[in-house]
PDB file of the backbone (N, CA, C, O) and the ligand in Angstrom, with CONECT records:
HET     ZN  A 101       1
ATOM      1  N   MET A   1      -4.686   8.953   5.221  1.00  0.00           N
ATOM      2  CA  MET A   1      -5.775   8.770   4.257  1.00  0.00           C
ATOM      3  C   MET A   1      -6.456   7.415   4.509  1.00  0.00           C
ATOM      4  O   MET A   1      -5.778   6.420   4.766  1.00  0.00           O
ATOM      5  N   PRO A   2      -7.761   7.378   4.437  1.00  0.00           N
ATOM      6  CA  PRO A   2      -8.454   6.107   4.691  1.00  0.00           C
ATOM      7  C   PRO A   2      -8.295   5.133   3.524  1.00  0.00           C
ATOM      8  O   PRO A   2      -8.004   5.522   2.393  1.00  0.00           O
ATOM      9  N   ALA A   3      -8.494   3.866   3.840  1.00  0.00           N
ATOM     10  CA  ALA A   3      -8.425   2.829   2.816  1.00  0.00           C
ATOM     11  C   ALA A   3      -9.601   2.960   1.856  1.00  0.00           C
ATOM     12  O   ALA A   3     -10.662   3.472   2.212  1.00  0.00           O
ATOM     13  N   CYS A   4      -9.388   2.486   0.628  1.00  0.00           N
ATOM     14  CA  CYS A   4     -10.480   2.408  -0.336  1.00  0.00           C
ATOM     15  C   CYS A   4     -11.464   1.332   0.119  1.00  0.00           C
ATOM     16  O   CYS A   4     -11.074   0.185   0.338  1.00  0.00           O
ATOM     17  N   LYS A   5     -12.713   1.692   0.258  1.00  0.00           N
ATOM     18  CA  LYS A   5     -13.730   0.733   0.702  1.00  0.00           C
ATOM     19  C   LYS A   5     -14.597   0.262  -0.458  1.00  0.00           C
ATOM     20  O   LYS A   5     -15.546  -0.501  -0.278  1.00  0.00           O
ATOM     21  N   GLU A   6     -14.251   0.734  -1.652  1.00  0.00           N
ATOM     22  CA  GLU A   6     -15.093   0.440  -2.811  1.00  0.00           C
ATOM     23  C   GLU A   6     -14.649  -0.875  -3.452  1.00  0.00           C
ATOM     24  O   GLU A   6     -13.584  -0.952  -4.066  1.00  0.00           O
ATOM     25  N   ARG A   7     -15.478  -1.901  -3.300  1.00  0.00           N
ATOM     26  CA  ARG A   7     -15.139  -3.231  -3.788  1.00  0.00           C
ATOM     27  C   ARG A   7     -14.817  -3.223  -5.285  1.00  0.00           C
ATOM     28  O   ARG A   7     -13.920  -3.936  -5.733  1.00  0.00           O
ATOM     29  N   THR A   8     -15.544  -2.421  -6.049  1.00  0.00           N
ATOM     30  CA  THR A   8     -15.361  -2.409  -7.505  1.00  0.00           C
ATOM     31  C   THR A   8     -14.032  -1.767  -7.911  1.00  0.00           C
ATOM     32  O   THR A   8     -13.601  -1.893  -9.057  1.00  0.00           O
ATOM     33  N   HIS A   9     -13.385  -1.073  -6.961  1.00  0.00           N
ATOM     34  CA  HIS A   9     -12.095  -0.451  -7.264  1.00  0.00           C
ATOM     35  C   HIS A   9     -10.935  -1.429  -7.127  1.00  0.00           C
ATOM     36  O   HIS A   9      -9.813  -1.129  -7.535  1.00  0.00           O
ATOM     37  N   ARG A  10     -11.203  -2.582  -6.560  1.00  0.00           N
ATOM     38  CA  ARG A  10     -10.105  -3.476  -6.215  1.00  0.00           C
ATOM     39  C   ARG A  10      -9.145  -3.777  -7.372  1.00  0.00           C
ATOM     40  O   ARG A  10      -7.939  -3.867  -7.141  1.00  0.00           O
ATOM     41  N   PRO A  11      -9.637  -3.936  -8.614  1.00  0.00           N
ATOM     42  CA  PRO A  11      -8.690  -4.148  -9.726  1.00  0.00           C
ATOM     43  C   PRO A  11      -7.748  -2.969  -9.947  1.00  0.00           C
ATOM     44  O   PRO A  11      -6.718  -3.113 -10.605  1.00  0.00           O
ATOM     45  N   ALA A  12      -8.092  -1.815  -9.407  1.00  0.00           N
ATOM     46  CA  ALA A  12      -7.258  -0.617  -9.576  1.00  0.00           C
ATOM     47  C   ALA A  12      -6.264  -0.447  -8.428  1.00  0.00           C
ATOM     48  O   ALA A  12      -5.485   0.506  -8.434  1.00  0.00           O
ATOM     49  N   TRP A  13      -6.273  -1.335  -7.457  1.00  0.00           N
ATOM     50  CA  TRP A  13      -5.336  -1.229  -6.340  1.00  0.00           C
ATOM     51  C   TRP A  13      -3.939  -1.610  -6.779  1.00  0.00           C
ATOM     52  O   TRP A  13      -3.744  -2.534  -7.568  1.00  0.00           O
ATOM     53  N   ARG A  14      -2.956  -0.866  -6.241  1.00  0.00           N
ATOM     54  CA  ARG A  14      -1.562  -1.149  -6.532  1.00  0.00           C
ATOM     55  C   ARG A  14      -0.764  -1.077  -5.237  1.00  0.00           C
ATOM     56  O   ARG A  14      -1.093  -0.309  -4.333  1.00  0.00           O
ATOM     57  N   VAL A  15       0.278  -1.880  -5.158  1.00  0.00           N
ATOM     58  CA  VAL A  15       1.190  -1.821  -4.020  1.00  0.00           C
ATOM     59  C   VAL A  15       2.296  -0.818  -4.347  1.00  0.00           C
ATOM     60  O   VAL A  15       3.058  -1.004  -5.295  1.00  0.00           O
ATOM     61  N   VAL A  16       2.370   0.233  -3.559  1.00  0.00           N
ATOM     62  CA  VAL A  16       3.394   1.264  -3.773  1.00  0.00           C
ATOM     63  C   VAL A  16       4.696   0.838  -3.094  1.00  0.00           C
ATOM     64  O   VAL A  16       5.773   0.920  -3.685  1.00  0.00           O
ATOM     65  N   VAL A  17       4.581   0.388  -1.859  1.00  0.00           N
ATOM     66  CA  VAL A  17       5.744  -0.092  -1.098  1.00  0.00           C
ATOM     67  C   VAL A  17       5.357  -1.408  -0.446  1.00  0.00           C
ATOM     68  O   VAL A  17       4.499  -1.450   0.436  1.00  0.00           O
ATOM     69  N   ARG A  18       6.002  -2.488  -0.892  1.00  0.00           N
ATOM     70  CA  ARG A  18       5.617  -3.814  -0.396  1.00  0.00           C
ATOM     71  C   ARG A  18       6.418  -4.208   0.832  1.00  0.00           C
ATOM     72  O   ARG A  18       7.647  -4.283   0.794  1.00  0.00           O
ATOM     73  N   ARG A  19       5.701  -4.459   1.923  1.00  0.00           N
ATOM     74  CA  ARG A  19       6.283  -4.967   3.175  1.00  0.00           C
ATOM     75  C   ARG A  19       7.519  -4.184   3.622  1.00  0.00           C
ATOM     76  O   ARG A  19       8.552  -4.758   3.966  1.00  0.00           O
ATOM     77  N   ALA A  20       7.382  -2.868   3.606  1.00  0.00           N
ATOM     78  CA  ALA A  20       8.471  -2.010   4.065  1.00  0.00           C
ATOM     79  C   ALA A  20       7.925  -0.610   4.247  1.00  0.00           C
ATOM     80  O   ALA A  20       6.790  -0.320   3.869  1.00  0.00           O
ATOM     81  N   ASN A  21       8.740   0.257   4.828  1.00  0.00           N
ATOM     82  CA  ASN A  21       8.400   1.666   4.822  1.00  0.00           C
ATOM     83  C   ASN A  21       9.659   2.489   4.675  1.00  0.00           C
ATOM     84  O   ASN A  21      10.765   2.024   4.950  1.00  0.00           O
ATOM     85  N   TYR A  22       9.472   3.712   4.238  1.00  0.00           N
ATOM     86  CA  TYR A  22      10.572   4.641   4.044  1.00  0.00           C
ATOM     87  C   TYR A  22      10.434   5.710   5.100  1.00  0.00           C
ATOM     88  O   TYR A  22       9.567   6.580   5.022  1.00  0.00           O
ATOM     89  N   SER A  23      11.299   5.631   6.087  1.00  0.00           N
ATOM     90  CA  SER A  23      11.183   6.542   7.217  1.00  0.00           C
ATOM     91  C   SER A  23      12.007   7.797   7.006  1.00  0.00           C
ATOM     92  O   SER A  23      13.177   7.738   6.628  1.00  0.00           O
ATOM     93  N   ALA A  24      11.373   8.936   7.258  1.00  0.00           N
ATOM     94  CA  ALA A  24      12.087  10.214   7.196  1.00  0.00           C
ATOM     95  C   ALA A  24      13.101  10.301   8.323  1.00  0.00           C
ATOM     96  O   ALA A  24      14.026  11.110   8.263  1.00  0.00           O
ATOM     97  N   PHE A  25      12.939   9.478   9.347  1.00  0.00           N
ATOM     98  CA  PHE A  25      13.789   9.573  10.533  1.00  0.00           C
ATOM     99  C   PHE A  25      15.119   8.859  10.357  1.00  0.00           C
ATOM    100  O   PHE A  25      16.024   9.052  11.169  1.00  0.00           O
ATOM    101  N   ASN A  26      15.263   8.048   9.331  1.00  0.00           N
ATOM    102  CA  ASN A  26      16.563   7.399   9.113  1.00  0.00           C
ATOM    103  C   ASN A  26      17.098   7.742   7.726  1.00  0.00           C
ATOM    104  O   ASN A  26      17.812   6.949   7.111  1.00  0.00           O
ATOM    105  N   GLY A  27      16.754   8.904   7.251  1.00  0.00           N
ATOM    106  CA  GLY A  27      17.290   9.377   5.979  1.00  0.00           C
ATOM    107  C   GLY A  27      16.574   8.807   4.777  1.00  0.00           C
ATOM    108  O   GLY A  27      17.116   8.829   3.672  1.00  0.00           O
ATOM    109  N   GLY A  28      15.375   8.301   4.962  1.00  0.00           N
ATOM    110  CA  GLY A  28      14.588   7.807   3.847  1.00  0.00           C
ATOM    111  C   GLY A  28      14.952   6.413   3.394  1.00  0.00           C
ATOM    112  O   GLY A  28      14.567   5.979   2.309  1.00  0.00           O
ATOM    113  N   ARG A  29      15.697   5.714   4.230  1.00  0.00           N
ATOM    114  CA  ARG A  29      16.055   4.336   3.855  1.00  0.00           C
ATOM    115  C   ARG A  29      14.849   3.408   3.959  1.00  0.00           C
ATOM    116  O   ARG A  29      13.895   3.666   4.693  1.00  0.00           O
ATOM    117  N   ARG A  30      14.927   2.318   3.195  1.00  0.00           N
ATOM    118  CA  ARG A  30      13.875   1.315   3.215  1.00  0.00           C
ATOM    119  C   ARG A  30      14.036   0.443   4.447  1.00  0.00           C
ATOM    120  O   ARG A  30      15.091  -0.147   4.677  1.00  0.00           O
ATOM    121  N   THR A  31      12.976   0.372   5.232  1.00  0.00           N
ATOM    122  CA  THR A  31      12.988  -0.429   6.446  1.00  0.00           C
ATOM    123  C   THR A  31      11.973  -1.560   6.299  1.00  0.00           C
ATOM    124  O   THR A  31      10.797  -1.294   6.052  1.00  0.00           O
ATOM    125  N   PRO A  32      12.398  -2.810   6.443  1.00  0.00           N
ATOM    126  CA  PRO A  32      11.439  -3.921   6.332  1.00  0.00           C
ATOM    127  C   PRO A  32      10.317  -3.785   7.357  1.00  0.00           C
ATOM    128  O   PRO A  32      10.548  -3.336   8.479  1.00  0.00           O
ATOM    129  N   SER A  33       9.125  -4.167   6.975  1.00  0.00           N
ATOM    130  CA  SER A  33       7.949  -4.010   7.819  1.00  0.00           C
ATOM    131  C   SER A  33       6.927  -5.065   7.452  1.00  0.00           C
ATOM    132  O   SER A  33       6.955  -5.600   6.344  1.00  0.00           O
ATOM    133  N   ALA A  34       6.027  -5.369   8.372  1.00  0.00           N
ATOM    134  CA  ALA A  34       4.913  -6.262   8.057  1.00  0.00           C
ATOM    135  C   ALA A  34       3.901  -5.547   7.177  1.00  0.00           C
ATOM    136  O   ALA A  34       3.061  -6.184   6.542  1.00  0.00           O
ATOM    137  N   TYR A  35       3.984  -4.218   7.140  1.00  0.00           N
ATOM    138  CA  TYR A  35       2.971  -3.420   6.447  1.00  0.00           C
ATOM    139  C   TYR A  35       3.405  -3.043   5.034  1.00  0.00           C
ATOM    140  O   TYR A  35       4.591  -2.853   4.764  1.00  0.00           O
ATOM    141  N   SER A  36       2.431  -2.939   4.145  1.00  0.00           N
ATOM    142  CA  SER A  36       2.653  -2.446   2.800  1.00  0.00           C
ATOM    143  C   SER A  36       1.793  -1.200   2.578  1.00  0.00           C
ATOM    144  O   SER A  36       0.731  -1.046   3.181  1.00  0.00           O
ATOM    145  N   LEU A  37       2.270  -0.322   1.705  1.00  0.00           N
ATOM    146  CA  LEU A  37       1.509   0.871   1.343  1.00  0.00           C
ATOM    147  C   LEU A  37       0.769   0.603   0.036  1.00  0.00           C
ATOM    148  O   LEU A  37       1.381   0.291  -0.986  1.00  0.00           O
ATOM    149  N   LEU A  38      -0.545   0.727   0.084  1.00  0.00           N
ATOM    150  CA  LEU A  38      -1.367   0.492  -1.096  1.00  0.00           C
ATOM    151  C   LEU A  38      -1.988   1.790  -1.578  1.00  0.00           C
ATOM    152  O   LEU A  38      -2.153   2.743  -0.817  1.00  0.00           O
ATOM    153  N   ARG A  39      -2.328   1.804  -2.860  1.00  0.00           N
ATOM    154  CA  ARG A  39      -2.957   2.979  -3.441  1.00  0.00           C
ATOM    155  C   ARG A  39      -4.056   2.510  -4.381  1.00  0.00           C
ATOM    156  O   ARG A  39      -3.887   1.537  -5.117  1.00  0.00           O
ATOM    157  N   CYS A  40      -5.187   3.211  -4.349  1.00  0.00           N
ATOM    158  CA  CYS A  40      -6.251   2.952  -5.306  1.00  0.00           C
ATOM    159  C   CYS A  40      -6.132   3.979  -6.428  1.00  0.00           C
ATOM    160  O   CYS A  40      -6.267   5.182  -6.202  1.00  0.00           O
ATOM    161  N   THR A  41      -5.877   3.487  -7.640  1.00  0.00           N
ATOM    162  CA  THR A  41      -5.696   4.404  -8.764  1.00  0.00           C
ATOM    163  C   THR A  41      -7.035   4.900  -9.294  1.00  0.00           C
ATOM    164  O   THR A  41      -7.077   5.717 -10.214  1.00  0.00           O
ATOM    165  N   GLU A  42      -8.131   4.407  -8.715  1.00  0.00           N
ATOM    166  CA  GLU A  42      -9.467   4.836  -9.129  1.00  0.00           C
ATOM    167  C   GLU A  42      -9.907   6.080  -8.346  1.00  0.00           C
ATOM    168  O   GLU A  42     -10.365   7.060  -8.934  1.00  0.00           O
ATOM    169  N   CYS A  43      -9.762   6.030  -6.998  1.00  0.00           N
ATOM    170  CA  CYS A  43     -10.240   7.152  -6.180  1.00  0.00           C
ATOM    171  C   CYS A  43      -9.104   7.883  -5.460  1.00  0.00           C
ATOM    172  O   CYS A  43      -9.342   8.886  -4.789  1.00  0.00           O
ATOM    173  N   GLY A  44      -7.864   7.384  -5.596  1.00  0.00           N
ATOM    174  CA  GLY A  44      -6.733   8.084  -5.012  1.00  0.00           C
ATOM    175  C   GLY A  44      -6.470   7.771  -3.552  1.00  0.00           C
ATOM    176  O   GLY A  44      -5.557   8.344  -2.957  1.00  0.00           O
ATOM    177  N   ALA A  45      -7.247   6.876  -2.961  1.00  0.00           N
ATOM    178  CA  ALA A  45      -7.015   6.512  -1.569  1.00  0.00           C
ATOM    179  C   ALA A  45      -5.659   5.835  -1.425  1.00  0.00           C
ATOM    180  O   ALA A  45      -5.202   5.143  -2.336  1.00  0.00           O
ATOM    181  N   ALA A  46      -5.016   6.037  -0.275  1.00  0.00           N
ATOM    182  CA  ALA A  46      -3.749   5.380   0.024  1.00  0.00           C
ATOM    183  C   ALA A  46      -3.783   4.937   1.477  1.00  0.00           C
ATOM    184  O   ALA A  46      -4.242   5.678   2.346  1.00  0.00           O
ATOM    185  N   TRP A  47      -3.302   3.743   1.740  1.00  0.00           N
ATOM    186  CA  TRP A  47      -3.370   3.208   3.095  1.00  0.00           C
ATOM    187  C   TRP A  47      -2.313   2.149   3.291  1.00  0.00           C
ATOM    188  O   TRP A  47      -1.784   1.576   2.337  1.00  0.00           O
ATOM    189  N   ARG A  48      -2.012   1.898   4.583  1.00  0.00           N
ATOM    190  CA  ARG A  48      -1.045   0.865   4.917  1.00  0.00           C
ATOM    191  C   ARG A  48      -1.788  -0.305   5.544  1.00  0.00           C
ATOM    192  O   ARG A  48      -2.705  -0.126   6.346  1.00  0.00           O
ATOM    193  N   THR A  49      -1.374  -1.504   5.161  1.00  0.00           N
ATOM    194  CA  THR A  49      -2.021  -2.697   5.686  1.00  0.00           C
ATOM    195  C   THR A  49      -1.041  -3.851   5.713  1.00  0.00           C
ATOM    196  O   THR A  49      -0.077  -3.878   4.949  1.00  0.00           O
ATOM    197  N   LYS A  50      -1.294  -4.813   6.605  1.00  0.00           N
ATOM    198  CA  LYS A  50      -0.508  -6.046   6.589  1.00  0.00           C
ATOM    199  C   LYS A  50      -1.416  -7.225   6.263  1.00  0.00           C
ATOM    200  O   LYS A  50      -1.080  -8.372   6.559  1.00  0.00           O
ATOM    201  N   ALA A  51      -2.565  -6.945   5.652  1.00  0.00           N
ATOM    202  CA  ALA A  51      -3.524  -8.002   5.321  1.00  0.00           C
ATOM    203  C   ALA A  51      -2.969  -8.947   4.249  1.00  0.00           C
ATOM    204  O   ALA A  51      -2.119  -8.569   3.444  1.00  0.00           O
ATOM    205  N   ALA A  52      -3.467 -10.166   4.262  1.00  0.00           N
ATOM    206  CA  ALA A  52      -2.963 -11.196   3.353  1.00  0.00           C
ATOM    207  C   ALA A  52      -3.239 -10.867   1.892  1.00  0.00           C
ATOM    208  O   ALA A  52      -2.513 -11.333   1.014  1.00  0.00           O
ATOM    209  N   TYR A  53      -4.284 -10.065   1.608  1.00  0.00           N
ATOM    210  CA  TYR A  53      -4.631  -9.791   0.213  1.00  0.00           C
ATOM    211  C   TYR A  53      -3.560  -9.008  -0.529  1.00  0.00           C
ATOM    212  O   TYR A  53      -3.592  -8.922  -1.757  1.00  0.00           O
ATOM    213  N   VAL A  54      -2.611  -8.436   0.206  1.00  0.00           N
ATOM    214  CA  VAL A  54      -1.537  -7.680  -0.454  1.00  0.00           C
ATOM    215  C   VAL A  54      -0.792  -8.539  -1.463  1.00  0.00           C
ATOM    216  O   VAL A  54      -0.331  -8.035  -2.487  1.00  0.00           O
ATOM    217  N   SER A  55      -0.669  -9.838  -1.181  1.00  0.00           N
ATOM    218  CA  SER A  55       0.068 -10.713  -2.093  1.00  0.00           C
ATOM    219  C   SER A  55      -0.653 -10.891  -3.426  1.00  0.00           C
ATOM    220  O   SER A  55      -0.055 -11.366  -4.392  1.00  0.00           O
ATOM    221  N   ASP A  56      -1.927 -10.517  -3.491  1.00  0.00           N
ATOM    222  CA  ASP A  56      -2.696 -10.609  -4.742  1.00  0.00           C
ATOM    223  C   ASP A  56      -2.697  -9.301  -5.535  1.00  0.00           C
ATOM    224  O   ASP A  56      -3.208  -9.254  -6.654  1.00  0.00           O
ATOM    225  N   ILE A  57      -2.132  -8.252  -4.965  1.00  0.00           N
ATOM    226  CA  ILE A  57      -2.179  -6.932  -5.606  1.00  0.00           C
ATOM    227  C   ILE A  57      -0.864  -6.703  -6.349  1.00  0.00           C
ATOM    228  O   ILE A  57       0.207  -6.927  -5.785  1.00  0.00           O
ATOM    229  N   PRO A  58      -0.928  -6.259  -7.614  1.00  0.00           N
ATOM    230  CA  PRO A  58       0.320  -6.023  -8.355  1.00  0.00           C
ATOM    231  C   PRO A  58       1.050  -4.780  -7.863  1.00  0.00           C
ATOM    232  O   PRO A  58       0.456  -3.893  -7.251  1.00  0.00           O
ATOM    233  N   ASN A  59       2.345  -4.733  -8.141  1.00  0.00           N
ATOM    234  CA  ASN A  59       3.115  -3.530  -7.826  1.00  0.00           C
ATOM    235  C   ASN A  59       2.676  -2.401  -8.725  1.00  0.00           C
ATOM    236  O   ASN A  59       2.237  -2.620  -9.854  1.00  0.00           O
ATOM    237  N   GLY A  60       2.800  -1.190  -8.213  1.00  0.00           N
ATOM    238  CA  GLY A  60       2.431  -0.038  -9.015  1.00  0.00           C
ATOM    239  C   GLY A  60       3.175   1.150  -8.521  1.00  0.00           C
ATOM    240  O   GLY A  60       3.016   2.246  -9.059  1.00  0.00           O
TER     241      GLY A  60
HETATM  242 ZN    ZN A 101     -10.902   3.369  -4.612  1.00  0.00          ZN2+
END
């Protein structure tokens, strides 16, 4: 799914998985990663990023 490009949605962004991923290949365990999974609760977009702005987004 593409990232949310709508600037006005930014307050609706939430971090679903911070700096990790859950791989189906290792039984769904949490694996540390540079990337976080974000979700826009306004338009439903979900994307992974390692951008610095992740530290400003609340968990959700
Ligand atoms: Zn959005």
